[in-house]
C-alpha positions in Angstrom: 23.9 44.5 58.2 22.9 41.1 56.7 25.1 39.5 54.1 23.2 39.0 50.8 23.4 35.7 49.0 22.1 35.0 45.5 21.6 31.3 44.8 21.2 30.2 41.2 18.8 27.4 40.8 16.3 25.7 43.2 17.3 22.1 43.1 17.9 20.0 46.2 21.4 21.3 46.9 20.3 24.9 46.4 17.3 24.4 48.7 19.5 22.9 51.4 22.1 25.7 51.1 19.3 28.3 51.3 18.0 26.8 54.5 21.5 26.7 56.2 22.5 30.2 55.1 19.2 31.8 56.1 19.4 30.0 59.5 22.8 31.7 59.9 21.3 35.1 59.5 21.9 35.8 55.8 19.6 37.4 53.4 19.0 34.7 50.8 17.4 35.0 47.4 16.9 32.0 45.1 16.6 32.6 41.3 15.2 29.7 39.4 15.1 29.4 35.6 11.9 27.3 35.6 8.5 28.1 37.1 8.7 25.7 40.1 11.3 24.6 42.6 13.0 21.3 42.5 15.5 21.5 39.6 15.5 18.0 38.1 12.9 16.9 40.7 9.9 18.7 39.2 6.3 17.4 38.8 4.3 16.7 35.7 0.5 16.7 35.8 -1.5 15.5 32.8 -5.1 14.3 32.4 -5.5 13.4 36.1 -2.1 11.6 36.2 0.9 12.9 38.2 4.6 12.1 37.7 7.8 12.9 39.4 9.8 14.2 36.4 13.2 13.3 38.0 14.2 11.2 41.0 11.8 8.5 42.1 13.9 6.5 44.6 14.0 7.6 48.2 17.1 6.0 49.6 19.4 6.8 52.6 16.5 8.1 54.8 19.0 8.9 57.6 20.5 11.7 55.4 17.1 13.4 55.1 16.5 13.0 58.8 19.9 14.6 59.6 19.1 17.5 57.3 15.8 18.4 58.9 17.3 17.8 62.4 19.6 20.8 61.8 16.5 22.9 62.0 14.8 20.9 64.9 12.4 19.4 62.4 11.6 15.9 61.1 10.7 14.7 57.6 7.3 13.8 59.0 6.7 17.6 59.6 6.6 17.9 55.8 5.7 14.6 54.3 4.8 11.0 55.2 7.0 8.0 54.4 6.2 4.4 53.7 8.8 1.7 53.5 8.2 -0.3 50.3 8.0 -4.1 50.4 9.2 -5.3 48.0 11.7 -2.5 47.7 11.8 -3.2 44.0 11.5 -6.1 41.5 13.9 -7.2 38.8 12.9 -9.0 35.6 15.5 -11.2 34.0 13.2 -12.9 31.5 9.6 -13.7 31.1 9.7 -16.5 33.6 12.1 -15.0 36.2 11.8 -12.0 38.3 13.2 -11.4 41.8 11.3 -9.3 44.3 13.8 -7.7 46.7 12.1 -7.7 50.1 12.0 -4.8 52.5 13.3 -7.3 55.1 17.0 -8.2 54.9 16.4 -11.8 56.3 14.2 -12.5 53.3 16.9 -11.2 51.0 19.3 -13.7 52.5 16.7 -16.4 51.8 16.4 -15.3 48.2 20.1 -15.5 47.7 20.4 -18.9 49.3 17.6 -20.2 47.2 19.3 -19.1 44.0 22.9 -20.0 45.0 23.6 -22.3 47.9 26.1 -20.7 50.3 25.6 -17.2 48.9 23.7 -15.9 52.0 26.8 -16.3 54.1 28.8 -14.3 51.6 26.1 -11.7 51.4 26.0 -11.3 55.2 29.8 -10.6 55.2 29.5 -8.3 52.2 26.8 -6.3 53.9 28.8 -6.1 57.2 31.6 -4.6 55.2 29.2 -2.3 53.4 27.7 -1.1 56.6 31.2 -0.2 58.0 32.0 1.6 54.7 28.6 3.5 55.0 29.4 4.7 58.5 32.9 5.8 57.4 31.5 7.6 54.4 28.7 9.4 56.2 30.6 10.2 59.4 34.1 10.9 58.0 34.1 11.6 54.3 31.1 12.9 52.4 30.7 16.1 54.5 34.3 17.1 53.6 34.7 20.1 51.2 37.2 18.4 48.8 40.0 21.0 49.3 42.8 18.5 50.1 43.7 14.9 49.6 44.4 14.7 53.3 40.6 14.8 53.9 40.5 11.2 52.7 43.3 10.1 55.1 41.8 8.8 58.3 42.6 5.7 60.3 39.5 4.0 58.9 40.3 4.9 55.3 44.0 4.0 55.6 43.0 0.5 56.8 40.7 0.2 53.8 42.9 1.7 51.1 42.5 -1.5 49.0 38.8 -0.7 48.8 39.6 2.3 46.7 41.7 0.5 44.2 39.6 -2.6 43.9 36.2 -2.3 42.1 32.7 -3.3 43.1 32.3 -5.8 40.2 35.4 -7.8 41.1 34.7 -7.7 44.8 31.2 -9.2 44.3 32.2 -11.9 41.8 34.9 -13.3 44.1 32.3 -14.8 46.4 29.0 -14.8 44.5 28.9 -16.5 41.1 25.2 -16.5 40.0 25.0 -13.8 37.3 21.6 -12.6 38.4 22.6 -12.2 42.0 25.7 -10.3 40.9 23.5 -7.9 38.9 21.3 -7.3 42.0 24.4 -6.3 43.9 25.8 -4.2 41.0 22.5 -2.4 40.5 22.9 0.3 43.2 26.1 1.5 41.5 23.9 2.9 38.7 23.0 5.7 41.3 26.7 6.6 41.3 26.7 7.0 37.6 29.5 4.6 36.6 30.2 1.1 35.6 30.6 -1.4 38.4 34.0 -2.3 36.9 35.3 1.3 37.4 33.6 2.1 40.7 35.8 1.7 43.8 34.7 -1.3 46.0 34.4 1.2 48.9 31.1 2.3 47.3 29.5 -1.0 48.3 28.0 1.1 51.0 25.2 1.7 48.5 24.3 -2.0 49.0 23.9 -1.4 52.7 21.6 1.6 51.8 19.6 -0.7 49.5 19.2 -3.9 51.6 19.4 -2.6 55.1 18.1 1.0 55.1 15.5 0.1 52.5 13.5 1.8 49.8 10.9 4.3 50.9 8.1 6.3 49.2 7.1 9.8 50.3 3.3 9.9 49.9 2.6 12.2 47.0 6.0 11.6 45.5 9.5 13.1 45.6 8.1 16.5 44.8 6.6 16.5 48.3 10.2 16.5 49.6 10.9 19.5 47.4 7.9 21.4 48.7 8.8 20.5 52.3 12.3 21.9 51.9 10.9 25.0 50.1 8.5 25.7 52.9 11.3 25.3 55.5 13.4 27.8 53.5 10.5 30.3 53.3 9.9 29.9 57.0 13.6 30.8 57.5 13.1 34.0 55.4 14.4 32.8 51.9 12.9 34.6 49.0 12.2 32.7 45.7 11.8 34.2 42.3 10.8 31.8 39.4 11.1 32.2 35.6 14.4 33.9 36.3 17.1 33.0 33.7 20.5 34.2 35.0 22.4 35.6 32.1 25.5 36.9 33.7 27.5 36.8 36.9 28.7 40.3 37.8 32.4 40.5 38.9 34.5 43.4 39.9 38.3 43.1 40.7 38.0 39.4 41.0 35.0 39.3 43.3 31.4 38.2 42.6 29.1 41.2 43.1 25.8 39.8 41.9 24.0 38.4 38.8 21.8 39.6 35.9 18.6 37.7 35.4 16.1 38.6 32.7 17.9 41.9 32.4 17.5 42.8 36.0 20.6 43.2 38.3 20.6 41.4 41.7 23.4 42.6 44.0 25.0 40.2 46.3 27.9 39.6 48.7 28.0 35.9 47.7 26.9 34.1 44.6 26.2 30.4 44.9 25.3 28.3 41.9 23.4 25.1 42.1 23.0 25.1 38.4 25.1 23.1 35.9 28.7 23.9 36.7 30.0 24.3 33.2 27.0 26.5 32.3 27.6 28.6 35.4 31.2 29.3 34.4 30.0 30.3 30.9 28.3 33.2 32.6 31.8 34.5 33.5 34.5 36.0 31.3 36.8 33.3 30.0 39.7 34.6 32.1 37.7 34.0 35.3 36.7 30.4 34.6 38.4 27.5 36.4 37.6 24.8 33.9 37.9 24.8 30.1 35.8 23.0 27.5 38.6 20.5 27.1 38.5 19.8 30.9 34.8 18.9 30.7 35.3 16.8 27.6 37.8 14.6 29.3 35.5 13.9 32.3 33.5 10.7 32.7 29.9 11.8 33.0 27.1 9.7 34.5 24.4 8.8 32.1 21.8 10.9 30.6 18.3 9.4 30.2 15.4 8.9 27.8 12.3 9.0 29.9 8.7 8.3 29.2 5.7 9.4 31.3 2.8 7.2 30.5 -0.9 7.1 31.6 -2.5 3.7 31.3 -6.3 3.2 31.2 -6.1 0.2 33.5 -4.2 -1.2 36.5 -1.1 -3.1 35.4 -0.3 -6.7 36.4 3.0 -8.3 37.4 5.0 -5.2 38.2 6.0 -3.6 41.5 6.3 0.1 42.5 9.9 0.0 41.3 10.6 -2.5 38.6 13.9 -3.1 36.7 14.0 -4.8 33.4 17.3 -6.6 33.1 16.4 -9.0 30.4 19.3 -7.9 28.2 23.0 -7.7 28.6 23.9 -5.4 31.5 27.6 -5.1 30.5 26.8 -4.5 26.9 24.4 -1.6 27.7 27.1 -0.1 30.0 29.6 -0.3 27.1 27.2 1.7 24.9 27.0 4.4 27.6 30.6 4.7 28.7 32.8 3.3 25.9 31.0 3.5 22.5 28.9 6.5 23.5 26.1 5.4 21.2 22.4 4.7 21.4 22.1 1.2 22.9 20.7 -1.9 21.2 18.2 -3.7 23.5 18.8 -1.4 26.5 18.0 -2.2 30.1 15.3 0.0 31.5 13.6 0.9 34.8 10.0 1.5 35.5 8.3 3.4 38.3 4.6 2.6 38.9 3.9 4.7 41.9 0.1 4.5 41.6 0.5 0.9 42.8 1.3 2.3 46.2 -0.1 5.8 46.1 -3.5 6.7 44.6 -2.3 10.3 44.3 -0.6 9.5 41.0 -3.5 8.2 38.8 -7.3 8.3 38.6 -9.1 5.3 40.1 -8.5 2.1 38.1 -5.7 3.6 36.1 -1.9 3.5 36.3 0.9 6.0 36.0 4.3 4.8 34.8 7.7 6.5 34.4 10.1 4.6 32.2 13.8 5.4 32.2 16.5 4.2 29.8 20.1 5.2 30.7 22.0 6.6 27.7 25.2 8.3 27.0 25.1 12.2 27.3 25.7 14.2 24.2 23.9 11.8 21.8 21.7 13.0 18.9 18.1 13.4 20.2 15.1 13.3 17.9 11.4 12.5 18.1 12.0 9.5 15.7 14.6 8.0 18.0 12.4 8.5 21.0 9.4 6.8 19.4 11.6 3.9 18.2 12.6 3.2 21.8 9.1 3.7 23.1 7.7 1.1 20.8 10.5 -1.4 21.8 10.0 -0.8 25.5 6.3 -1.3 25.4 6.6 -4.5 23.4 9.2 -5.9 25.9 7.1 -4.9 28.9 4.1 -6.8 27.3 6.3 -9.9 26.7 7.9 -9.9 30.1 4.9 -9.1 32.2 2.4 -11.2 30.2 -0.2 -8.5 29.4 -1.3 -6.3 26.6 -0.4 -2.6 27.0 -0.5 -0.7 23.7 -4.2 -0.3 23.4 -4.5 0.9 27.0 -2.1 3.9 26.7 -4.0 7.1 27.3 -1.0 9.3 26.5 2.7 9.4 26.7 5.3 12.1 26.9 9.0 11.8 26.4 12.0 13.7 28.0 15.6 13.4 26.8 18.9 15.1 26.1 17.5 18.1 24.4 15.1 18.7 27.3 17.9 18.4 29.9 19.8 21.1 27.9 16.8 23.3 27.5 15.4 23.1 31.0 18.6 22.8 33.1 21.5 24.0 30.8 22.9 20.5 31.5 26.3 19.9 29.9 25.7 17.5 27.0 22.3 16.9 28.4 23.6 14.9 31.3 21.1 13.8 33.9 23.2 12.8 36.9 26.4 14.8 36.8 29.9 13.3 37.0 30.4 9.6 37.6 32.0 8.6 40.9 35.1 6.9 39.5 38.3 6.9 41.6 39.8 10.0 40.1 36.5 11.9 40.1 35.9 11.4 43.9 36.2 14.0 46.7 39.3 16.1 46.1 39.3 15.2 42.4 35.9 16.7 41.7 35.3 20.3 40.5 35.7 22.6 43.5 32.9 24.1 45.5 34.7 27.5 45.6 36.0 29.3 42.6 39.8 29.9 42.7 39.5 32.8 40.3 36.4 34.7 41.6 36.2 35.5 45.3 32.8 34.8 46.9 31.6 32.5 44.0 30.6 29.0 45.1 29.1 25.9 43.6 26.9 23.1 44.9 25.2 20.1 43.4 25.9 16.9 41.5 29.0 18.2 39.6 30.9 19.0 42.8 31.3 17.2 46.1 30.2 14.7 47.1 28.5 13.6 43.9 25.3 12.6 42.1 22.0 11.7 43.8 19.4 13.4 46.1 21.1 12.6 49.5 24.5 13.8 48.2 22.8 16.9 47.0 21.5 17.7 50.5 25.0 17.0 51.8 26.5 19.3 49.1 24.3 22.1 50.3 25.6 21.6 53.9 29.2 21.5 52.8 29.1 24.7 50.8 27.0 26.7 53.2 29.5 25.8 56.0 32.3 27.3 53.9 30.3 30.5 53.1 29.3 30.9 56.8 32.8 30.4 58.1 34.1 33.1 55.7 31.5 35.7 56.1 31.0 35.3 59.9 27.4 36.5 59.9 25.8 38.3 62.7 23.7 35.3 63.7 25.8 32.3 64.8 25.5 29.1 62.9 25.4 26.9 66.0 23.4 23.9 65.1 25.4 20.6 64.7 24.0 17.1 64.5 
């Protein structure tokens, strides 16, 4: 008899889990609150324009390849990739922007041109970053986070200083130019923490950036979602949408199923890819592992104010991915992590995918997604959103040397209230918990409930952390734990 698994949510980690569990011979049902798969990675279509609502960067392509290889598949079986060159562009002021090439040798040339001698330091930095990446991917990130001993290997012991040093300090020891420092600190934003509080070991993100490169799936990140969903369906996974899970059913300390829209779904295992704090709120207080005070003490990665904009013309002087760092990086971080207030003159990021891919906008027009990182839990109102929209458009006009306001066909915003409404996100967080030292691996919320047997968790609030590649890995970690416990009839044999 097949073991029945109910998965709450259809984000990347849930989709990955569903594939692994179905491959192992389990009966898998996914219940999704919204009307499409993808979780935070949904799609918006408006007046002929298309937008990825959530993630827009495709980094760490090896993780995606490894995921599909478990099923004897390749990413190209589901979507087509293009390596971007430049990977992205960074504006520092009206006269200065750096285009980060898709070729690492040209990045060395850029560094040397800006600061003599810095290319040599960058080469050594990336050599160290590559070594850390290999250790992380091969030895650390696929661990379940049950014990501190998981972190103790020969490689990590010899690099223990990398966990107690921080990225910001390690960069600034050798490279002095402020703009080059910001280029190297930028990938840490994907980890959801300040460079000054992120362990230096995480410089492996710089290897992912400069060496592995920035890619674009034709049609956008939602094509990856659809590819994973098709794989899951081919493996026998059943999906039900518009299913709001209201309760996790327990009996004598065991998860027995869920109630969604008043309907009971029985299960041998319940796995939640939904917000961790929200998931536990579906249990009696006595069966929750983490209290409200626990979550309040945690350092969350930023939330975001996003704008989806249709322009009635092609834009000039921007790249597919463009960062606007024309204001104080450290001051903005202070507003997010220390002051927990709406920022003054925030940094922001722009995605202009129709530069690369005509799927995103009608001919002669441009689709743009603008993201401002902000602290979770802030007051969110239409007035505040419009205030920042006006400021961002004016700064884009100034920095890129073109008029924009009269060419806006429409714009839509998405912020804290929407993250709460659509994803039950704690304080409207967008990226989960920050990867600070004491929120890494063993120190993150556990993938298995200690109070309710057969209740598991996956996604950005548990191991290994925020981001799309870590979400795929999280799905592998948790499914391995479920499979090893239930010992299904069909052997989970595939390893890569």
